[in-house]
C-alpha positions in Angstrom: 0.6 -1.0 -15.0 0.5 -3.2 -11.4 4.1 -1.7 -9.7 6.6 -4.0 -9.0 8.7 -1.5 -6.2 7.8 1.0 -4.0 10.0 3.2 -6.2 6.6 2.6 -9.4 4.6 1.8 -6.2 5.5 5.8 -3.9 5.1 7.4 -7.2 2.0 6.1 -8.6 0.1 6.9 -5.5 2.5 10.3 -4.3 2.8 12.3 -8.2 0.3 10.6 -9.9 -2.5 10.2 -6.9 -1.8 12.6 -5.0 -2.4 11.0 -1.7 0.6 11.6 0.8 2.1 8.4 2.8 1.2 9.6 6.0 1.9 6.4 8.8 -1.7 7.4 9.5 -3.3 6.8 6.4 -1.1 3.1 5.7 -2.6 2.4 9.4 -5.9 3.4 7.9 -5.3 0.4 5.0 -3.8 -2.1 6.8 -6.5 -2.4 8.5 -8.8 -2.5 5.2 -6.1 -5.2 3.0 -5.2 -7.5 6.6 -9.2 -8.3 6.3 -9.2 -11.3 4.1 -13.8 -10.8 5.0 -14.0 -7.5 4.2 -15.4 -7.4 0.1 -12.1 -4.5 -0.7 -9.4 -6.6 0.4 -10.9 -9.6 -1.7 -12.1 -7.5 -4.3 -8.2 -5.7 -4.6 -7.5 -9.5 -4.3 -9.2 -10.6 -7.4 -8.0 -7.8 -9.6 -4.6 -7.2 -8.4 -3.2 -10.6 -7.8 -1.7 -12.6 -4.2 1.5 -11.5 -5.1 0.9 -7.4 -5.1 -1.5 -7.5 -2.0 1.9 -9.5 0.0 3.3 -5.9 -1.4 1.0 -3.0 0.0 0.8 -4.7 2.8 4.8 -4.8 3.2 4.8 -0.8 2.3 2.5 0.1 4.2 3.7 -1.8 7.5 7.1 -0.2 6.4 6.2 3.5 6.7 3.5 2.3 10.0 7.6 1.5 11.2 9.0 4.7 10.3 11.1 2.3 8.3 11.7 4.3 4.7 9.8 7.3 6.1 12.7 8.7 5.0 11.8 7.6 1.4 9.0 9.4 1.2 8.7 12.6 0.9 
């Protein structure tokens, strides 16, 4: 299942994958996902679609900007 909401995605990463959603982690991932020339980004879009790619960028950007910091824990 591809997460459609921030809450679904957060639960998957934080609880299932044990990945902390820190601003540093989000910045690192944004560097990859915002570069359409990277093979990892091309593969991600091919596997999960452009809508999910856009969602991921939006969610990571919110984490970096601190606008969802209260929801991360």
